C-alpha positions as CSV (number, residue, x, y, z in Angstrom):
1,M,0.1,-0.2,-0.1
2,A,1.4,3.3,-1.0
3,R,2.6,5.7,2.1
4,S,0.9,9.0,1.9
5,P,2.9,12.1,0.9
6,F,2.8,13.6,4.9
7,T,4.0,10.1,6.0
8,L,7.0,10.1,4.0
9,V,8.2,13.6,4.6
10,A,7.8,13.2,8.3
11,A,10.8,11.0,7.5
12,V,12.9,13.8,6.1
13,T,13.9,15.4,9.5
14,A,15.5,12.1,10.6
15,A,17.7,12.3,7.4
16,L,18.2,15.9,7.9
17,P,18.5,16.9,11.5
18,G,17.2,20.3,12.2
19,A,15.2,20.8,9.0
20,E,12.0,22.5,9.3
21,V,9.3,21.0,6.9
22,V,6.1,23.3,6.3
23,G,4.6,21.2,3.4
24,A,4.1,18.1,1.4
25,R,2.9,16.9,-1.7
26,A,2.8,13.9,-4.1
27,L,5.9,13.5,-6.8
28,T,4.0,13.1,-10.0
29,S,6.6,12.1,-12.4
30,D,9.7,9.8,-12.4
31,G,8.2,6.8,-10.7
32,D,7.7,3.4,-11.9
33,G,5.8,2.1,-9.0
34,R,8.8,0.6,-7.1
35,F,9.2,3.5,-4.9
36,D,6.9,5.8,-2.7
37,S,8.1,9.2,-3.3
38,A,7.1,12.7,-2.2
39,I,8.5,16.2,-2.1
40,A,8.9,18.2,0.9
41,T,8.9,21.8,1.3
42,L,11.3,23.3,3.9
43,A,10.8,26.5,5.7
44,D,13.9,28.0,4.0
45,G,12.0,27.7,0.6
46,R,14.0,24.6,-0.6
47,E,12.2,21.6,-1.8
48,L,13.4,18.2,-1.6
49,V,12.6,14.8,-2.6
50,I,12.0,11.5,-0.5
51,R,12.2,8.1,-2.0
52,V,11.5,5.1,-0.4
53,A,12.1,1.3,-1.8
54,E,9.3,-1.0,-2.2
55,D,11.0,-4.1,-2.2
56,D,15.0,-5.3,-1.9
57,V,15.8,-4.4,-5.4
58,A,14.6,-1.2,-5.2
59,A,16.5,-0.9,-1.9
60,R,19.7,-2.0,-3.9
61,E,19.0,0.7,-6.6
62,L,18.5,3.3,-3.9
63,A,22.0,2.4,-2.3
64,E,23.6,2.6,-5.8
65,E,22.1,5.7,-6.9
66,S,23.4,7.2,-3.0
67,L,26.8,5.9,-3.8
68,A,27.0,7.7,-7.0
69,L,25.6,10.9,-6.4
70,R,28.3,11.5,-3.6
71,A,31.0,10.2,-6.3
72,L,30.1,13.3,-8.1
73,T,32.5,15.9,-6.4
74,A,31.7,19.7,-6.5
75,G,35.1,19.3,-9.4
76,A,32.9,17.0,-11.6
77,R,29.9,19.0,-11.1
78,E,31.5,21.6,-12.7
79,M,32.3,20.1,-15.5
80,L,28.5,19.4,-16.7
81,P,26.5,21.9,-18.3
82,F,23.5,20.8,-16.4
83,Q,22.4,20.3,-12.8
84,V,22.6,16.8,-10.8
85,P,20.4,15.6,-7.7
86,T,22.6,16.3,-4.6
87,Y,22.5,13.7,-1.8
88,L,21.1,15.1,1.3
89,G,21.1,12.1,3.3
90,E,19.6,8.5,3.9
91,T,16.9,7.3,6.6
92,R,14.4,4.2,7.5
93,V,10.6,4.2,6.9
94,G,9.8,1.2,9.0
95,E,12.1,-1.5,7.4
96,A,12.6,0.5,4.0
97,R,15.5,2.4,2.8
98,A,14.9,5.9,2.4
99,L,17.1,8.6,0.3
100,V,16.5,12.3,0.3
101,A,17.7,14.7,-2.5
102,D,17.1,18.1,-3.8
103,L,14.3,18.4,-6.1
104,L,15.5,19.8,-9.5
105,P,13.2,22.2,-11.5
106,G,12.3,21.5,-15.4
107,F,9.9,19.0,-17.6
108,Q,10.4,15.9,-19.2
109,I,9.5,14.9,-22.9
110,D,8.6,11.0,-23.7
111,A,11.0,9.5,-26.3
112,A,8.4,9.3,-29.0
113,H,8.0,13.2,-28.6
114,I,11.1,14.8,-28.6
115,P,11.4,16.6,-31.9
116,G,14.5,16.2,-34.4
117,G,16.3,19.5,-35.3
118,R,17.7,22.5,-32.8
119,G,16.5,22.4,-29.8
120,A,15.5,19.2,-27.5
121,A,17.5,16.8,-29.5
122,H,20.8,18.7,-29.8
123,S,20.6,19.5,-26.4
124,V,20.0,15.8,-25.4
125,G,23.2,14.9,-27.5
126,A,25.7,17.5,-26.2
127,A,24.5,16.6,-22.5
128,I,25.4,12.7,-23.2
129,A,28.3,13.5,-24.7
130,A,29.3,15.9,-21.4
131,V,28.7,13.0,-18.9
132,H,31.0,10.5,-21.3
133,A,33.8,13.3,-20.9
134,L,33.9,13.2,-17.1
135,P,37.4,11.6,-16.0
136,A,37.5,7.8,-15.1
137,S,38.7,8.7,-12.0
138,V,35.5,9.9,-10.8
139,V,34.2,6.5,-10.7
140,R,37.5,4.7,-9.6
141,A,37.8,7.1,-6.5
142,A,34.3,5.7,-5.5
143,G,35.1,2.3,-6.2
144,L,32.4,1.8,-8.8
145,T,32.6,-0.4,-11.5
146,V,35.1,-0.1,-14.6
147,R,34.9,-2.2,-17.6
148,D,37.0,-1.9,-20.7
149,A,35.8,-3.2,-24.0
150,A,36.9,-6.7,-23.5
151,G,34.8,-6.6,-20.3
152,V,31.6,-5.3,-21.8
153,R,32.2,-7.8,-24.6
154,A,32.3,-10.8,-21.9
155,E,29.3,-9.6,-20.2
156,I,27.3,-9.7,-23.4
157,Q,28.5,-12.7,-24.2
158,Q,27.2,-14.3,-21.0
159,L,23.8,-12.5,-21.2
160,I,23.2,-14.2,-24.5
161,D,24.3,-17.5,-23.4
162,R,22.0,-17.1,-20.2
163,A,19.0,-16.0,-22.2
164,A,19.5,-18.7,-24.4
165,S,19.4,-21.3,-21.9
166,T,16.0,-20.7,-20.7
167,G,14.7,-22.3,-24.2
168,R,13.1,-19.2,-24.7
169,V,14.8,-17.1,-27.2
170,P,13.8,-17.2,-31.0
171,A,17.2,-19.1,-32.9
172,R,17.2,-16.2,-34.9
173,L,17.8,-13.6,-32.2
174,T,20.2,-16.2,-30.7
175,S,22.2,-16.5,-34.0
176,R,22.1,-12.7,-34.7
177,W,23.5,-11.7,-31.0
178,R,26.3,-14.4,-30.9
179,D,27.1,-13.1,-34.4
180,A,27.6,-9.6,-33.3
181,A,29.3,-10.5,-30.0
182,S,31.9,-12.7,-32.2
183,D,32.5,-9.8,-34.7
184,D,35.8,-8.0,-33.8
185,E,35.0,-5.0,-35.8
186,L,32.1,-4.0,-33.3
187,W,34.3,-4.0,-30.1
188,H,37.1,-1.8,-30.6
189,F,36.1,1.3,-28.7
190,E,37.2,3.7,-26.2
191,A,35.5,3.0,-22.3
192,T,34.0,6.1,-21.3
193,V,32.1,7.3,-18.0
194,I,28.8,6.3,-18.8
195,L,25.2,6.2,-16.9
196,A,24.1,2.6,-18.0
197,G,20.4,3.2,-17.9
198,I,19.8,6.7,-19.5
199,Q,16.1,6.9,-20.9
200,A,14.0,10.0,-22.1
201,P,12.6,10.6,-18.5
202,S,16.4,11.1,-17.4
203,F,16.4,14.4,-19.0
204,L,15.1,17.6,-17.5
205,F,13.8,20.4,-19.7
206,E,13.7,24.3,-19.7
207,D,12.4,26.0,-22.7
208,D,14.7,29.0,-24.3
209,P,13.0,31.4,-26.2
210,D,15.7,31.4,-29.0
211,E,17.3,27.8,-28.7
212,G,14.0,26.0,-28.0
213,P,14.0,23.2,-24.9
214,Q,17.3,22.7,-23.2
215,V,18.7,20.0,-20.8
216,T,19.0,22.0,-17.3
217,G,19.0,18.4,-15.4
218,M,19.5,14.9,-15.6
219,L,18.3,12.3,-13.1
220,G,19.1,8.6,-12.7
221,W,22.7,8.3,-11.8
222,R,22.8,4.8,-10.2
223,G,24.2,3.0,-13.1
224,L,27.3,5.3,-12.9
225,T,30.2,3.2,-14.4
226,V,33.0,3.1,-17.1
227,G,31.9,1.0,-19.9
228,D,30.4,1.2,-23.3
229,P,29.1,4.4,-24.3
230,A,26.7,3.0,-26.6
231,E,24.7,1.9,-23.5
232,D,23.7,5.3,-22.8
233,L,22.6,5.4,-26.5
234,A,20.1,2.5,-26.4
235,W,17.1,4.5,-26.0
236,L,17.3,6.3,-29.1
237,S,15.4,3.4,-30.9
238,G,12.3,4.6,-29.1
239,A,12.9,8.3,-30.5
240,P,12.6,7.8,-34.0
241,E,12.2,11.5,-34.6
242,A,14.9,12.9,-32.9
243,A,17.5,9.7,-33.1
244,D,19.6,10.9,-35.8
245,D,19.9,14.7,-34.5
246,I,20.7,13.5,-30.9
247,H,23.5,10.9,-32.5
248,G,24.7,13.8,-34.5
249,A,24.8,16.2,-31.4
250,Y,26.6,13.5,-29.8
251,V,29.2,12.8,-32.1
252,A,29.8,16.8,-32.7
253,A,30.7,17.3,-28.8
254,S,32.3,14.3,-28.0
255,G,36.3,14.6,-28.5
256,R,37.2,10.9,-28.8
257,A,37.9,9.4,-32.3
258,T,35.2,8.5,-34.6
259,D,33.4,4.9,-33.7
260,D,31.6,3.5,-36.6
261,A,30.3,1.0,-34.6
262,L,28.6,3.2,-32.0
263,R,24.9,3.0,-33.5
264,V,25.2,-0.7,-34.0
265,R,26.2,-1.5,-30.4
266,A,23.3,0.6,-29.4
267,R,21.1,-1.1,-31.1
268,L,22.4,-4.3,-29.9
269,H,22.4,-3.1,-26.3
270,A,18.5,-2.0,-26.9
271,E,17.5,-5.7,-28.1
272,L,19.3,-7.4,-25.4
273,E,17.3,-5.5,-22.8
274,F,14.5,-7.9,-23.5
275,A,17.0,-10.7,-22.6
276,R,18.0,-9.0,-19.4
277,W,13.9,-9.1,-18.8
278,L,13.7,-12.8,-19.4
279,V,17.0,-13.7,-17.4
280,H,15.5,-11.9,-14.6
281,G,12.1,-13.4,-14.7
282,H,13.9,-16.6,-14.8
283,D,16.3,-16.2,-11.7
284,L,13.2,-14.7,-9.6
285,R,11.2,-17.8,-10.9
286,R,8.5,-15.5,-12.0
287,P,6.5,-17.1,-15.1
288,D,4.5,-14.2,-15.5
289,I,7.6,-12.1,-16.2
290,V,9.4,-15.0,-18.4
291,D,6.2,-15.4,-20.5
292,D,6.3,-11.4,-20.6
293,A,9.9,-11.4,-22.1
294,A,9.4,-14.2,-24.5
295,A,6.5,-12.6,-26.0
296,L,8.3,-9.3,-26.4
297,L,11.3,-11.4,-28.2
298,E,9.2,-13.0,-30.4
299,S,7.8,-9.9,-31.5
300,L,11.3,-8.7,-31.7
301,S,12.4,-11.3,-34.1
302,D,9.3,-11.2,-36.4
303,G,9.8,-7.2,-36.8
304,L,13.6,-8.2,-37.4
305,R,14.4,-7.3,-41.4
306,S,17.2,-8.9,-43.0
307,D,19.9,-6.7,-41.7
308,D,22.9,-8.0,-39.2
309,L,24.4,-6.4,-36.7
310,R,27.5,-5.4,-38.3
311,V,29.3,-2.2,-39.3
312,V,27.6,-1.1,-42.9
313,A,30.6,0.4,-45.2
314,A,30.5,4.1,-46.1
315,Y,32.0,7.3,-46.5
316,T,33.7,7.2,-42.9
317,G,34.5,3.3,-43.0
318,G,38.4,3.3,-43.9
319,V,40.4,2.1,-46.9
320,D,39.5,-1.6,-46.1
321,S,35.7,-0.4,-45.9
322,A,36.2,2.1,-48.9
323,L,37.4,-1.2,-51.1
324,D,34.4,-3.2,-50.0
325,V,31.9,-0.8,-51.3
326,L,33.9,-0.8,-54.4
327,D,33.6,-4.3,-54.5
328,R,29.8,-4.4,-53.9
329,T,29.0,-1.6,-57.0
330,P,27.6,-3.5,-60.1
331,D,29.9,-3.0,-62.7
332,T,27.4,-1.9,-65.5
333,V,29.4,1.3,-66.8
334,P,32.0,1.2,-70.1
335,A,35.5,0.8,-69.0
336,V,36.2,4.2,-70.5
337,A,33.7,5.9,-68.1
338,D,35.1,3.9,-65.3
339,T,38.6,5.3,-65.8
340,S,37.4,9.2,-66.4
341,M,36.9,11.7,-63.4
342,Q,33.2,11.9,-63.6
343,T,32.5,14.9,-61.1
344,D,30.4,18.2,-61.6
345,A,33.9,20.3,-62.4
346,Y,34.7,17.8,-65.6
347,R,33.5,15.9,-68.4
348,P,35.3,13.0,-69.8
349,E,35.6,14.6,-73.6
350,D,37.4,17.7,-72.3
351,L,40.0,15.8,-70.2
352,W,40.5,13.2,-73.2
353,P,40.3,14.8,-76.5
354,G,40.1,13.0,-79.6
355,E,43.3,13.3,-81.9
356,D,41.0,15.5,-84.6
357,E,40.1,18.1,-81.7
358,S,42.5,21.3,-82.0
359,D,44.6,22.9,-79.3
360,A,42.2,25.6,-78.8
361,E,39.5,23.3,-77.9
362,V,41.6,22.0,-75.2
363,G,42.7,25.1,-73.7
364,E,38.8,26.2,-73.6
365,A,38.4,22.7,-71.3
366,D,41.1,24.0,-69.3
367,E,39.8,27.3,-68.7
368,A,36.4,25.6,-67.8
369,T,38.1,23.7,-65.2
370,T,39.7,26.5,-63.6
371,E,36.5,28.5,-63.3
372,A,34.7,25.2,-61.9
373,D,37.6,25.1,-59.3
374,D,37.0,28.3,-58.2
375,A,33.2,28.1,-57.6
376,P,32.1,27.2,-54.0
377,S,31.7,23.4,-53.9
378,V,28.4,22.0,-52.7
379,G,30.5,19.1,-51.0
380,H,33.1,16.5,-51.4
381,D,32.8,15.1,-54.5
382,A,29.1,16.0,-54.3
383,P,27.1,14.8,-57.5
384,R,25.1,17.2,-59.5
385,E,21.5,17.0,-59.2
386,D,20.8,16.2,-62.8
387,D,23.4,13.7,-62.5
388,D,21.5,10.3,-62.1
389,S,24.5,8.0,-62.5
390,S,26.8,9.7,-60.1
391,S,24.1,9.8,-57.5
392,S,22.9,6.1,-58.0
393,Q,26.9,5.1,-57.9
394,W,27.4,6.6,-54.4
395,E,23.7,5.9,-52.7
396,Q,23.5,2.3,-53.4
397,P,26.0,0.9,-51.3
398,T,24.6,2.9,-48.1
399,Q,21.1,2.1,-49.1
400,D,20.6,-0.4,-46.0
401,L,21.5,2.2,-43.5
402,S,18.1,3.3,-43.4
403,D,16.2,0.1,-43.1
404,I,16.3,0.4,-39.3
405,A,15.8,3.8,-38.3
406,G,17.9,5.0,-35.5
407,V,20.7,2.1,-35.8
408,R,23.1,2.2,-39.0
409,G,25.0,5.3,-39.6
410,S,22.4,7.2,-42.0
411,N,21.5,10.4,-41.2
412,H,18.4,10.3,-42.6
413,S,15.7,8.3,-41.1
414,V,13.2,8.6,-43.9
415,P,14.4,7.6,-47.4
416,Q,13.9,10.2,-50.0
417,A,11.5,8.1,-51.8
418,E,9.0,8.3,-49.1
419,T,9.0,12.2,-48.4
420,G,6.7,12.8,-51.4
421,T,8.8,15.4,-53.3
422,D,10.6,15.4,-56.3
423,D,14.4,14.9,-56.5
424,A,15.2,18.8,-57.6
425,S,13.2,20.1,-54.7
426,A,14.3,17.7,-52.3
427,A,17.9,18.4,-53.1
428,Q,17.9,21.8,-52.3
429,P,17.2,22.0,-48.5
430,S,19.7,19.7,-47.9
431,D,22.5,21.2,-49.5
432,I,24.1,22.5,-46.3
433,D,23.6,19.1,-44.3
434,S,25.1,17.1,-47.2
435,A,28.2,19.5,-47.3
436,E,28.9,19.3,-43.5
437,E,28.3,15.5,-43.7
438,A,30.5,15.1,-46.2
439,Q,33.1,17.4,-44.7
440,R,32.9,15.2,-41.1
441,A,33.4,12.1,-43.2
442,A,36.1,13.8,-45.0
443,R,37.7,14.5,-41.8
444,A,37.3,11.2,-39.9
445,A,38.5,9.3,-43.0
446,L,41.9,11.4,-43.2
447,Q,42.5,10.9,-39.5
448,R,42.4,7.1,-39.7
449,W,44.3,7.0,-42.6
450,T,47.0,9.3,-41.5
451,N,46.8,7.0,-38.1
452,S,47.4,4.3,-40.2
453,A,50.0,5.6,-41.9
454,S,51.8,6.4,-39.0
455,E,51.8,2.8,-37.7
């Protein structure tokens, strides 16, 4: 039976001796039924939150939250562009554990309702990047868990085996997950400080008249650890409109090397949440939880397309991946065209004139080339809007990136064919985005090739 707010706030004075409580009200958000929560108003105007665990699992989570909040020193908090709850004290309400922290202002947005573009999506991506930029010493000093890429991979493999041993995981999913866990390309990442459980309700927003909703606070710090940054992006599968923009803002704000497999691992972590739910029910001998998890896994298996959890070669795939792309490109062009420079600045007949052409024609071609070089470029090797062959040559190898929204490396959640606009009108608004994407890809490729050459 849920405790009343007045019962809960009466325990605040036990956690904060000398505190004068003058008001109490229910906490109407950030609850999942496993905690009794209330807001206490003090005589000095401060508002505090008290949460009381309903069972042993919830009590353990409160203990983890308490340890994590205390690990965030003043110096660590200064590095974050948003507020974090402050640990104020702990007490008991009957036999149940209770945690008291300050109340952060702001509103929450459901994942499915986070809009793309400027505002909330960009702010969320930057907020996640700020968490991942915290020094690992914050976690180590508090005695919290530190995992490297090999450790994360081993945990994933163990979870897959445990889930499969229940006999309730579709064979298609088991094979899919094991293939991903055995793919070395997915597991070369730099471990960072993560929350290992970020969800849309973790973010508190305040509206900015110029920039739109901005993240001003973050909740849910009990999972503070060092591990795979993709874990904190797994929830983006539930934010279809904002996933690409959140990921883009995250990458832009991150100071680490490019991780081509980031979104693939994020999708894997999201799918394995169902496996964790299954294992949890199996360990508790709860048939209702096991049946629920099994139904979710069946639905997931039925909804999967023919894609694999692997890094798809694209512009940023490195030298080897780029060669793979070329191998998959259909050889449907004449040999002469294959060896020519088909760009928007040159014509093959200008560069390779016939024997009967005059020197004047060659000079005119050179002059045209110079003028084209001086003209502003839309993007690196960007095809002309009317150059269908060039467009199809580059888009085809990455077509599968949009098959699963928010998973692979595509920055477009909806293919152009589904937008209901013609090619010419759809191309113009994306010129700037294309240029920025191409520039990022070029820089990332150059960095990787440079590092490879130095080795």
